[in-house]
N, C-alpha and C positions, 0 to 999 in steps of 0.2 A: 333580581339581586343575587349576587354570588353567595355561595355558602360561606365564603370567607369574609364577607363584608358585614357591617353592622347597620342596623336601621337608623340612619342619621342623615342630616342634611350637610354635615361637615365633609369636606373633600379629604380623602385619605392622603397621608403623607407618603406611604408606601403601599403599592398594590402588587402582590405576587399572584400570578395566575399559572396554573398547570405546570409548576416547576418540576423538572425531572433532572436528577444528577446521578450518574452511574459511573462506576470505576471498573475498567478492564483488568482482569487477572490474566497474566501470561505465564506460560510454562513450556517445557520441552526444549529441545535443542535449537529450534528456530524461533523461540519466543512468541509462539502463536497465542491468540486470545483463547483461553480455555473456559472462561466464565466471567460473569459480571456481578459486581455488588450493586444492587438496586437500592442505593442509599436514600434517595428522595424520589417519590413517585406521585406526580400529579398534585403537588401541594399548592393550595390557594389560600390567601388571607390578606386582609388589609391591616394597616396600622394607622390610627388617626393621630393628628397632632396632639401632643400632651397626654396621651394615654399609655398604659402599660399593657402589652399583650404578652402573656406568658406562654411559652412553648414548652410543654412538659412531657416527659416520658423517660423510660429507663435508658441506661447506656446502650448504645447501638441502635437506637430507634431512628436516627437520622437528624436529630434536631440541631446538632452543631454543624452538620453539613449544610443545612438550610441557611444558617448564618454565614458560613463561608461562601456559599453560592450567591447570597445577596451581595456580599462584598466583592464578588468576582475573584475570590481566592481559589475556589474550586469552580471550574467552568461548567455551567449547566449544559446538559444535552439538548434541552428544549425548554420552552416556557417564556414567560414575560416577567420582568421586574421593573416596575415603573416607580420612579422617585420624583415627587413633586410634579407629576404629570409627564415626565420624560423617561423614555425607555433606556435602561442601563445595560441590558444584554446586547453586546456588540456596539456599545457607545464609543464615541471618539475619546481620545486620551484626555482632552481638556474637560469634557463633561464628566468623565470617570474620576478625574482628579478632584473636581468640585464635590462630587458625590462622596468620595472617601474622606474629604475634609469635613463634611457635614454629618457623616455617619461614623461614629467612633466605637471601638470595641473595648470591653473590659473582660479580661480572661480569668480563668479559674485560679491559676497559680500566680500569686503576687510575687513569689520569690524569683521566678524565672522571667517575669514580665519587665523587670527593671535591670538595666545594665549596671553590674556591680562596680564598674570603673567610672561611672558618671555620678556626680553629686545630684541630689534631688533638684537643686536649682537648674542644673544643666538638663536634666530629664524633662523639666517643665518648659524651659525656654527654647529648647531645640526645635520642637515642632512649630512654635510660634515664629521663630526666626526663619525656618524653611518656607513657611507659608505667608510670611510677612503680615502677621496678624497685628503686630504692634511695632512701633519704632524701637530700634535697638536700645536706646537709652531707657525705655520704659519696660523692658522685658522683666527685670528683676522685681519691679513693683507689681507687675501683672502676675508673676509667679507667686509672690507673697499673698496676693488677693485670692489666687486659686487655692492655696493651702488653707486660707481662712474659710473658704467655702466648704471645705471638708473637715473643718474644726481641728486644724493643726497649726502650731505656731510658726512664725516666719523664720525663726532660727534653725529650723530643720532644713532650710535650703542649702546649707553648707555641709550637710552630713551625707554619708553614703548609705545605700540600701541596707547593708548588713547591720546597721544600728537600730533597725526598726522591727517591730513585731509583724506578724502576718496581717493583722487587722489594720495597722498603720500603713503598711505597704499597699494594701488594697485601697485605702483612702487616697494615697499618693497616685495610684494608677487611675483612680476616678478623676482626681484633679488634672492629671495629664490628658485624659480624654476630654475634659472640659476646656482645655487650653485653646482649642480651635472653634469654640462656640458652636458645638454640634446641635443639630435638630433631632437626632436620633442616637440613642446609646444602645448598643447590643451587648448585654451582660450575659456572657456565656459561662454558666455555673459560677458566677462571680462570688458567691458566698459559700460554696460547697466545701472549701478547704478550711473554713473558719469554725471555731467552736460556737455553740448556740448563742451565748451572750454577745459575742462580737458579730455574729450573723445579724442579730436583731438591730444592733447599732448601725451596721452598714445598710440594712434594708430601710431603716428610718431615714438615714442620710439620703439615699436615692429618692425616697418619697418627698423629702423636703426640697431637694434640688429640682425634682420634676415640678413641684408646685411653684417654686420661685422662678424657674427658668423656662417653664412650659416645654420641657423636653419630652419627646416620646421615647419609650423604652421597649425593646424586645428582650424579654427576660427569659433566659433558657435555664431550665432546672429539672431535676428529677424529684424534688421535694415538694409534695403537694401542700404541706403545712406552710412553707415559705411562700409558695405561689398564692395561697389564700390570703396572705397578708398584703401582698404588693400589687396583685394583678387587677385590672379592670375587666379584661376578658382572658379566657383560657382556651388554648388549642392543645388537644391531647394527641400525641404522635405514637404510632405503632407500626413497626416495619416500613418506615419511610412514608407513611400516609397519615394525614390528619383524620382521626376517626371520630372526633367530637370537638366542636368549637362553639363557644357561646360566652355570654356574660358570666362573671364569676358566680353570682348567686344561683344562676340556673345550673351551671355545671356541677357546683358543689352541692346544691340542694336537690337537684333532680337529675343525677347522672343517668344517661341512657345506654351508653355502650358498655359491654362487659369489661373491657380493659380499663375504662375510666373508673368503674366501681372497684376493680382490683387495686388501682393506684390509690384510691381513697381509703382502702382498707389499711394502708400503712400509716395513716395520719393518726397520731395519738388522740384519744378521747378521754377527757377528764372524768366524766360521769361513768362509773362502773356499769350502771344499768344500761347504758347506750353503747357499750364497747362492741357488742356482737350483733347489734340491730342492723340488718340489711347490709352487712359487711362481708365481702368475699375475700378469703385469704390469698395473699400474693405468694404463689408457690412456683409457677412455671416461669422459666427463662424465655426471653424473646428468641424465636427461631432465627437462624442465620438468614441474612439478606442476600447471600450468594446464590446466584442462579446460573443455569446453563445459558450458552450464547443464543439459543433459539427460544428462550423462555419469553412468553408474552403475558404480562400481568393482566389480571382481571380487574377492571375499574368498576367498583361498586358505587352506587348512587349515594349522595348525601340528601337526607330527608330533613325537612324543617319540623322541629319540635315547637318552636315559636319564632317570631320574626328575628330574634337575636340568638337562637340556639339551634344548632344543626348536628345531626348524627349520621355516621356512615352505616349503611346496611351491613349486616353480617352475612357471610356466605352460608 
């Protein structure tokens, strides 16, 4: 069994294996490659139908690049991305179009995610019209149903994005993602720009939608407190690698990697007596992922803590 998989008889919806994504940096008069950003290095994990896998780490650790690589927005250097048993790396246009229809993204900034010149009704019906999800005469009714799913009234269909708060806009973005009946949502820091109260409402909404629609979620975040609320399993990223992955209870209750323990040190603890117990202060910044062109990364092994919990060796 792979370190990125879960001990279960259920077939994974998504299987990522040994994913590597790097970016060349060029300089000089001739634009030669002078270095490479090793954004993602040998990442492997599964996402099961109807579960939430949280990919967590500080800014610059590579977690958003993982999402963009899965969607083929950033081209992986190597590795495998299988969706519903089919390889997506190098897939034909028709297979990739189906994949992108069934895998939808919700981004961090709800203000730039919506076209200010389109009404909410247009934003919701446009993808359905392009992909022929519903008959033209039924698009407005379907759009109203989507708003109802995210607890917004149908009269919002005729309004423009500037009329809404950040939390309302993010609900609209979620409704738009649901328009194509996806099987997987990739939520890339989808609540990071919202205040705490609105964060909780959006998290509860995502959990309700997952329960009602059996949607899988790849939830990308730097906030361990939010992750603890929503995730079934947690993958911790550091410098482009997954350094620990396991079920939520194991990762939060028995963290093995030093970086995981540092991330957990940022989670507020209500009991004053427990605030300093086994907690390591978060002080160091993540080193740069920029490397020379001849750099060869050292691949450290992942060891099993339990059948559902794995940790990468430290150098």
